[in-house]
DOROMAR-681198 format. One record per residue (C-alpha): residue number from 1; residue in one letter; x, y, z. Coordinates in Angstrom, 1 decimal. Layout:
<pts>
(NUM 'A' (X Y Z));
...
</pts>
This chain:
<pts>
(1 'M' (-67.8 146.5 34.6));
(2 'S' (-68.7 146.0 38.3));
(3 'A' (-66.4 144.5 40.9));
(4 'V' (-68.6 141.4 41.1));
(5 'E' (-68.2 140.8 37.4));
(6 'D' (-64.5 141.4 37.7));
(7 'T' (-64.3 138.8 40.5));
(8 'A' (-66.4 136.3 38.5));
(9 'L' (-64.3 136.8 35.4));
(10 'A' (-61.0 136.3 37.3));
(11 'A' (-62.4 133.2 39.0));
(12 'A' (-63.4 131.8 35.6));
(13 'H' (-60.0 132.5 34.1));
(14 'G' (-58.4 130.9 37.2));
(15 'V' (-60.5 127.7 36.8));
(16 'E' (-59.7 127.6 33.1));
(17 'S' (-56.0 128.0 33.8));
(18 'R' (-56.0 125.3 36.4));
(19 'S' (-57.9 123.0 34.1));
(20 'K' (-55.4 123.5 31.3));
(21 'K' (-52.5 122.9 33.7));
(22 'L' (-54.1 119.8 35.0));
(23 'L' (-54.8 118.5 31.5));
(24 'R' (-51.2 119.1 30.4));
(25 'R' (-49.7 117.4 33.5));
(26 'Y' (-52.0 114.4 33.4));
(27 'L' (-52.7 114.1 29.7));
(28 'L' (-50.9 110.8 29.4));
(29 'A' (-52.6 109.5 32.5));
(30 'F' (-56.0 110.3 31.0));
(31 'I' (-55.0 108.5 27.8));
(32 'G' (-53.8 105.5 29.9));
(33 'A' (-57.0 105.5 31.9));
(34 'A' (-59.1 105.6 28.7));
(35 'I' (-57.1 102.6 27.2));
(36 'V' (-57.6 100.6 30.4));
(37 'A' (-61.3 101.5 30.6));
(38 'F' (-61.6 100.4 26.9));
(39 'W' (-60.2 96.9 27.6));
(40 'A' (-62.2 96.6 30.8));
(41 'L' (-65.3 97.2 28.7));
(42 'I' (-64.2 94.6 26.3));
(43 'I' (-63.8 92.1 29.1));
(44 'L' (-67.4 92.8 30.3));
(45 'L' (-69.0 92.8 26.8));
(46 'G' (-66.8 90.2 25.2));
(47 'P' (-69.3 87.5 24.4));
(48 'A' (-71.9 90.0 23.3));
(49 'I' (-69.7 91.9 20.8));
(50 'A' (-67.5 89.0 19.4));
(51 'P' (-68.8 88.2 15.9));
(52 'Y' (-67.9 84.5 16.2));
(53 'D' (-67.1 81.9 18.7));
(54 'Y' (-63.4 81.9 19.6));
(55 'D' (-63.0 78.2 18.8));
(56 'A' (-65.2 78.1 15.7));
(57 'V' (-63.0 76.2 13.1));
(58 'E' (-63.8 76.8 9.4));
(59 'L' (-60.9 75.4 7.3));
(60 'T' (-62.4 76.8 4.1));
(61 'Q' (-61.9 80.3 5.6));
(62 'R' (-58.3 79.8 6.8));
(63 'L' (-55.8 82.6 6.6));
(64 'L' (-58.1 85.1 5.1));
(65 'P' (-56.9 88.7 5.2));
(66 'P' (-58.9 91.4 7.0));
(67 'S' (-62.3 92.0 5.3));
(68 'S' (-65.9 93.0 6.1));
(69 'A' (-66.6 89.4 7.0));
(70 'H' (-63.6 89.0 9.3));
(71 'L' (-62.4 92.5 10.3));
(72 'L' (-59.0 91.2 11.5));
(73 'G' (-58.8 88.2 9.3));
(74 'T' (-58.6 84.5 10.2));
(75 'D' (-55.9 82.2 11.4));
(76 'E' (-54.6 78.9 10.0));
(77 'L' (-57.7 77.0 11.3));
(78 'G' (-60.1 79.6 9.9));
(79 'R' (-60.9 81.0 13.3));
(80 'D' (-61.8 84.7 13.5));
(81 'V' (-58.9 86.7 14.8));
(82 'L' (-61.0 89.5 16.2));
(83 'S' (-63.2 87.1 18.2));
(84 'R' (-60.1 85.5 19.6));
(85 'V' (-58.5 88.8 20.5));
(86 'I' (-61.7 89.8 22.3));
(87 'Y' (-62.0 86.6 24.2));
(88 'G' (-58.2 86.7 24.9));
(89 'T' (-58.7 89.9 26.8));
(90 'R' (-60.7 87.9 29.4));
(91 'V' (-57.6 85.7 29.9));
(92 'S' (-54.6 88.0 29.6));
(93 'L' (-55.6 91.1 31.4));
(94 'P' (-57.3 89.5 34.5));
(95 'T' (-54.3 87.2 34.8));
(96 'G' (-51.9 90.1 34.9));
(97 'I' (-54.0 91.9 37.5));
(98 'L' (-54.4 88.7 39.6));
(99 'V' (-50.7 88.0 39.6));
(100 'V' (-49.8 91.5 40.7));
(101 'L' (-52.5 91.6 43.4));
(102 'I' (-51.5 88.2 44.9));
(103 'G' (-47.7 88.6 44.5));
(104 'G' (-47.8 92.3 45.5));
(105 'T' (-49.9 91.8 48.5));
(106 'M' (-47.9 88.9 49.8));
(107 'G' (-44.6 90.7 49.2));
(108 'T' (-45.9 93.9 50.8));
(109 'V' (-47.1 92.1 54.0));
(110 'L' (-44.0 90.0 54.4));
(111 'G' (-41.6 92.9 53.7));
(112 'G' (-43.5 95.2 55.9));
(113 'I' (-43.5 92.7 58.8));
(114 'A' (-39.7 92.2 58.3));
(115 'G' (-39.0 95.9 58.3));
(116 'H' (-41.2 96.6 61.3));
(117 'I' (-40.0 93.7 63.5));
(118 'G' (-36.3 93.7 62.5));
(119 'G' (-33.7 91.4 64.1));
(120 'R' (-33.2 87.9 63.0));
(121 'L' (-36.7 87.6 61.4));
(122 'E' (-35.9 90.5 59.1));
(123 'E' (-32.5 89.0 58.2));
(124 'L' (-34.0 85.6 57.4));
(125 'M' (-36.8 87.0 55.3));
(126 'M' (-34.5 89.3 53.3));
(127 'R' (-32.0 86.4 52.6));
(128 'V' (-34.9 84.3 51.3));
(129 'T' (-35.9 87.3 49.2));
(130 'D' (-32.4 87.7 47.9));
(131 'L' (-32.3 84.1 46.9));
(132 'F' (-35.3 84.5 44.6));
(133 'L' (-33.9 87.8 43.2));
(134 'C' (-30.7 86.1 42.2));
(135 'F' (-32.5 84.5 39.2));
(136 'P' (-33.9 86.3 36.2));
(137 'P' (-37.7 86.4 36.8));
(138 'L' (-38.7 85.1 33.4));
(139 'I' (-36.3 82.2 33.5));
(140 'L' (-37.3 81.2 37.0));
(141 'A' (-41.0 81.5 36.1));
(142 'M' (-40.3 79.3 33.0));
(143 'A' (-38.6 76.7 35.2));
(144 'I' (-41.4 76.6 37.7));
(145 'A' (-44.2 76.5 35.1));
(146 'A' (-42.4 73.7 33.2));
(147 'A' (-42.1 71.7 36.5));
(148 'L' (-45.7 72.2 37.4));
(149 'G' (-47.1 71.6 34.0));
(150 'V' (-49.0 73.5 31.4));
(151 'G' (-52.1 75.3 32.6));
(152 'W' (-53.5 78.6 33.7));
(153 'T' (-53.4 77.9 37.4));
(154 'N' (-49.8 76.6 37.3));
(155 'T' (-48.7 79.6 35.3));
(156 'I' (-50.2 82.0 37.9));
(157 'I' (-48.4 80.1 40.7));
(158 'A' (-45.1 80.3 38.8));
(159 'M' (-45.5 84.0 38.3));
(160 'V' (-46.5 84.8 41.9));
(161 'V' (-43.5 82.9 43.2));
(162 'V' (-41.2 85.3 41.2));
(163 'W' (-43.3 88.4 41.7));
(164 'W' (-43.4 88.8 45.5));
(165 'P' (-39.7 89.4 46.3));
(166 'K' (-39.4 92.9 44.8));
(167 'Y' (-42.4 94.0 46.7));
(168 'A' (-41.0 92.6 49.9));
(169 'R' (-37.8 94.5 49.3));
(170 'I' (-39.5 97.8 48.5));
(171 'S' (-42.1 97.4 51.3));
(172 'R' (-39.3 96.8 53.9));
(173 'S' (-37.4 99.9 52.8));
(174 'L' (-40.5 102.0 53.0));
(175 'V' (-41.4 100.7 56.5));
(176 'I' (-37.9 101.3 57.8));
(177 'V' (-38.1 104.9 56.6));
(178 'Q' (-41.5 105.4 58.3));
(179 'R' (-40.6 103.7 61.6));
(180 'S' (-37.8 106.2 62.1));
(181 'L' (-40.1 109.3 61.8));
(182 'E' (-41.3 111.3 64.8));
(183 'Y' (-45.0 110.3 64.6));
(184 'V' (-44.1 106.7 65.3));
(185 'D' (-42.2 107.7 68.4));
(186 'A' (-45.2 109.8 69.4));
(187 'A' (-47.5 106.8 69.0));
(188 'R' (-45.3 104.7 71.2));
(189 'M' (-45.2 107.4 73.9));
(190 'M' (-49.0 107.4 73.8));
(191 'G' (-49.0 103.7 74.6));
(192 'F' (-50.0 102.2 71.3));
(193 'G' (-49.0 98.7 70.7));
(194 'S' (-46.5 97.6 68.0));
(195 'S' (-49.2 95.9 65.9));
(196 'R' (-51.5 98.9 66.0));
(197 'I' (-48.7 101.3 65.0));
(198 'F' (-47.8 99.0 62.1));
(199 'L' (-51.3 98.5 60.8));
(200 'R' (-52.9 101.9 61.6));
(201 'H' (-49.9 104.2 61.0));
(202 'I' (-46.9 102.8 59.2));
(203 'L' (-48.5 100.6 56.6));
(204 'P' (-51.0 103.1 55.3));
(205 'N' (-48.2 105.7 54.8));
(206 'T' (-46.4 103.2 52.5));
(207 'I' (-49.3 102.5 50.2));
(208 'G' (-48.8 105.4 47.8));
(209 'P' (-45.6 104.2 46.2));
(210 'L' (-46.8 100.7 46.2));
(211 'I' (-50.1 101.6 44.4));
(212 'T' (-48.0 103.2 41.7));
(213 'L' (-45.8 100.1 41.4));
(214 'F' (-48.9 97.9 41.3));
(215 'T' (-50.3 99.8 38.4));
(216 'L' (-47.0 99.9 36.4));
(217 'D' (-46.5 96.2 37.1));
(218 'I' (-49.7 95.0 35.6));
(219 'G' (-48.4 95.7 32.1));
(220 'T' (-45.2 93.7 33.0));
(221 'A' (-47.3 90.8 34.2));
(222 'V' (-49.3 90.8 31.0));
(223 'I' (-46.1 90.6 29.0));
(224 'T' (-44.7 87.9 31.2));
(225 'F' (-47.8 85.8 30.9));
(226 'A' (-47.8 86.3 27.2));
(227 'G' (-44.2 85.3 27.0));
(228 'L' (-44.9 82.1 28.9));
(229 'S' (-47.9 81.4 26.7));
(230 'F' (-45.7 82.1 23.6));
(231 'L' (-43.4 79.3 24.8));
(232 'G' (-46.3 76.9 25.3));
(233 'L' (-46.3 77.2 29.1));
(234 'G' (-49.6 79.2 29.5));
(235 'V' (-53.1 78.3 28.8));
(236 'V' (-54.2 75.1 27.2));
(237 'P' (-55.4 75.4 23.6));
(238 'P' (-57.9 76.2 22.2));
(239 'I' (-58.4 78.9 24.9));
(240 'P' (-57.4 82.2 23.3));
(241 'E' (-54.5 84.1 24.8));
(242 'W' (-52.6 86.9 23.2));
(243 'G' (-49.1 85.4 23.6));
(244 'A' (-50.2 82.1 22.3));
(245 'M' (-51.9 83.8 19.3));
(246 'V' (-48.6 85.6 18.5));
(247 'S' (-46.8 82.3 18.7));
(248 'E' (-49.3 80.7 16.3));
(249 'G' (-48.6 83.4 13.7));
(250 'R' (-44.8 83.7 14.2));
(251 'T' (-44.0 81.7 11.0));
(252 'L' (-46.8 83.2 8.9));
(253 'I' (-44.9 86.1 7.4));
(254 'S' (-47.3 86.9 4.6));
(255 'Q' (-50.3 86.4 6.9));
(256 'W' (-49.1 89.2 9.3));
(257 'W' (-52.5 89.8 10.8));
(258 'V' (-52.5 86.5 12.7));
(259 'S' (-49.8 87.7 15.1));
(260 'A' (-49.9 91.5 14.6));
(261 'F' (-53.3 92.2 16.1));
(262 'P' (-52.8 90.2 19.4));
(263 'G' (-49.4 91.8 19.6));
(264 'F' (-50.9 95.2 19.2));
(265 'A' (-53.4 94.4 21.9));
(266 'I' (-50.5 93.6 24.3));
(267 'F' (-48.8 96.8 23.3));
(268 'T' (-51.9 99.0 24.0));
(269 'V' (-52.5 97.4 27.4));
(270 'V' (-48.9 97.8 28.5));
(271 'M' (-48.8 101.4 27.4));
(272 'G' (-52.1 102.1 29.0));
(273 'F' (-51.0 100.9 32.4));
(274 'N' (-47.6 102.6 32.1));
(275 'F' (-49.3 106.0 31.3));
(276 'L' (-51.8 105.5 34.2));
(277 'G' (-49.0 104.5 36.6));
(278 'D' (-46.9 107.5 35.7));
(279 'G' (-49.9 109.7 36.4));
(280 'L' (-50.6 108.1 39.7));
(281 'R' (-47.0 108.6 40.7));
(282 'D' (-47.2 112.3 40.0));
(283 'W' (-50.5 112.6 41.7));
(284 'L' (-49.4 110.7 44.9));
(285 'D' (-46.0 112.5 45.1));
(286 'P' (-46.4 115.8 47.0));
(287 'R' (-43.2 117.1 45.5));
(288 'A' (-44.7 116.6 42.0));
(289 'K' (-47.8 118.6 43.0));
(290 'Q' (-45.7 121.6 44.0));
(291 'R' (-44.0 121.9 40.6));
</pts>
């Protein structure tokens, strides 16, 4: 065997070894990404693949078990559970993403500004943050949603109000760490302004951990929204939402499919984002790459 063939064979073995190592390390992340991609596809194709309208009532077909006509059965009004789960994806998942984006962005900016400026402004903003963090998030969201009234918009507002404080706290901590590093002192010595240092240097270096938290938090937001809908504080019927569907079937013990399948949908979404978030954390952490 020639030297060229030996080199090519060694390179092939090296690529294969690295691929296996990458697959082992990020297997759960790939699974999570596949789950998230599946539900994203359901959101896009929902109306085209749903066998029935989500609000099509047929009392003669009520509480039918899973069959060829209704793959996931029907609920107490004869509505197709599969169709409602599919349409519910277009409510539950985008809501979780929207809450995390709005609340996370707001908290990141406020916490970053507080950590960068310091002084009395930082003290004031952190005390306000602590005030919100004193209350259990779900209880506070329930109180705000109940005060605002039932509805999708009001529920999002209630969740955003309780969502931003933890991002503000984490963002402040990350900015404080970054502003004490040597590259910030070097930027000041070069004559860069405080705003430019914050926006061009400090803030981008805090994005990695926050992206991981954003991803992991989407599952939590979906569960929280489902919990509020379960209590009747989410969307207005007959709009399908997974938490509300679980609530509708909570007393139907024998007709387990009414609540089991939307509950399983919540479970898969949460697990998908958790797996994906763990993989992003390992990928964005330089110390994890060295192991």
